[in-house]
Each structure stands twice: as C-alpha cells, then as structure tokens.
Steps between C-alpha positions, in 0.01 A plus 500: 500500500798734565565496120152644417433862463227732368497795261191661666493347851204722607276300277546204736236664721254340255571161661241588761244441231580128528257489803196575276454140376451379869204737537356493145547167328302589187284188528130556457302438822180285487239492771364166637208441741684245695877466487496149660345362175828584316760222495856567620697601183874483574592564136311825498665614828846423362417688178375794700824525695700446173303778331591739779872400494520545117331840535765603756781379278363681198486828701859428623624450138337824385651703788849341456492578127397859562766546764776406245636183656848412392793280604815700596839466330684205653864388522576130478837358566631289219824290462663473157827505332634833385647829618451866566642658186558865409550557124737801472498617147736735317308776314795690361489605129727214390233248597294612202769395259556140362774268615700643206478842647262638235146636494259209430359465150270245344486189705795586720443524875635750739666376822209629708242327281687163514536537879133585536385185310734270691412651840134445421571131437708490816210633709257253339725212613533628854159396654563581861747795490433842629650743250569865518634731224724806499679684220787742491670743266630844619267442798321194645138431423279295730250297293339236720544345856524132551178324386372166384248667260617375169275735299643795671856383454442449122352844473808650676741320267297608195527863625881490447425519129502880535794687364819476695598787729858607518824370654597236756512549879518150620576576867170677548320223320657234716404696819139523385482141403632395844254730681203298353598216739446732801227381742468166306519164677817310443367179345647322206764669289534875445623579153595801300499430126699790344443532122737751350714566200756709664627636834626815657756586758376458856651760743668372820215627724242323294708180510505508877122558526426221249724256689297571818167463317586178325611351835187619679255380235669159453455519119621281218613695201477402136630731223375445150740711302369569143833548316511708188684328214874566501491684835706394797331240724482488883763229500744675264841600622679810352793454264657815632527533879430874466142407398449292809282747686125553569476791255630297209339169587196567714332167431809304606530701825128475578544123467801505738297705742213253493745216540648660819164535676520151654145410385377239259570662163487387141564705181376405151629659188255489211570619142167405348143396601594126501774557750258701710250220495757246626600730777132553606448122488806448721372747757152332491656161570722617788247696701248246618526503883197446722307827546241603749277772359164667554239465227243781488135392453316813375185639653191309382151650456229277656194710408435290192503186706250656739254587221548145354390348838218753510371385160512135608322566837230704318436221255473256796249729669303530175485119471374468864244770428369305193464192718267681737150349508221755498174411676 
C-alpha cells in the first residue's frame, strides 16, 4: 500500500458513499399479508448481500478512478554482469575528418561517425551496464549521468553528430568524466572509455589532481586512440631525442602518464573502423564482472484499471437486476 498514491487525494472523501448500498439496496419491496407463509430463501439472502457488496465495490472503483490512483516509481535491485561506464568523447575539429586526415566525401566516414556507430553497438551488447557520457574540446561538456536507460543513451550518442567544437583540453575532460562517479555506489567495475584521435599537454598541477581522482574513484581506464594515417602513434618512440617531449609527442606522453597511474589501464590504437571494432569487442569481453544495480520501474497509472473493474461490476449488477422477479 505504501507504493500507492493519488493525483487528487481530496476525491477520496467520496468513499463515504460506499455506505449507501447498506441502506438502499435497490431491490423492489413487496408486501405480504403474512410473512410466515414465505419459505426461507437462503439463495435470495446471499444475493441480497452480494448485491450490496458489489454496489460498494462499484462506488469504490469510481472514486479511486476519479482520485487518480497510481503506483509510485520503484527501485528494484538486480544482479547482472557489467560495469559503470563513462564514455568520454573527443569533440575537437579533427574528429570530423576521416582516418586519412581529410574531410569525408562520398561513402567515407569521419572518425566521429565511425565511433558513434561502434559505440551504439557496444551499448546494445551491454545489457546491465549503467552508462554516462561526457565530451570535451576546449572545455568539457557534461552530456548524461550514469543510467541504464538504453533509449536515452542512444539519443545522447546520436547527439554527438553535431559539428565538432574546437581544440583538445583532455585534462578538463578527464576531470569531468571522473566526477560522474561521485555519490555512486562502488559495485562492479568503474570504467572510463576515452575515445580520442589526439592528445594535449597536461600541466603538472592537473596531473597531480588527476592522480588523486583516479585513486579515489578506483577507475579502470581504456583509451581508444583513433590514429590518423601516417601520424605518430601512442607507442611510437622519437628518432631524435630532441623530439622526446610532451609538446612534440603529446599522445606518447599522455600514454606514459596513464601508464604511471597504477590503475588498470589498456590503450588501443585504431587506424580504421575495423580496428576500432576489434578494440570495442575486446573491452566488451573483458568487462563482465558481477554488478549490483538498481532498476527503475516508472510510475504506473491505475485509473484505467479502476474503470475496467467498474465496467465489470456494473455489468454484474445489471445481470442481477435482470434476474429480479417482479410480482
């Protein structure tokens, strides 16, 4: 009963009308000169009581329908296999280019389009995950908190089809992605899936702050690096030692920074959509730990059910009325 509520609770005062059938049965009275001549009719007595009870229930169904009866939203604990995942998406200008570093033409896909299609498939295969989404370019952009609502997640991923924004500020993006885990229960795996085609220099103060956040949130990090054709990869080493610095090779140094965090970390380098698909499949296979999560059961309107019962009760009353014998 604690899960029931009413849109217009004042209408419940109409339940007092349920007393009417006990005083007025609706059965036509017939006079007899001597009642002792009538045999004892147990069936009629039962029907008389039943008639009153059905009348009370019909009034109750009418009043509950008018009061807007509904079942409150509920949370049910489920146990599945999955993770809490934050998709952190790069929205810099270069993501709107192809893997060849050109503007898409004809049937060519941009890196952002390929990522969007594969992430949609990834979400479809993750039945019990709670997924949040954040983006970053010059500034971070919060898109969606952790949720199990697949329809909302698909809509958020589709929204990334808008034009890219500007440059890459990955430190702010990571900070925002990590903050999505705040106030969330620590059950199953916590994952940040970073999808990016480049990197930027992280200043020392931001590095210190990120180290603390990664340790506090107990996060696993996957980096899906969408490498542009003929560009240096995250595992490349410079031929000239003078180029071995964060300004010249930001992707390499970001990878080194992630590797030094002492957290579970895996980097994938993809030069085409097929390589991306293999990386996504690998992540999908690895992250299948037991997960406790709360499933939301939305509010349910019960007024229609009340009126359905009212219709059935009225038909029953009509049937009893037609059975009445007139003298």
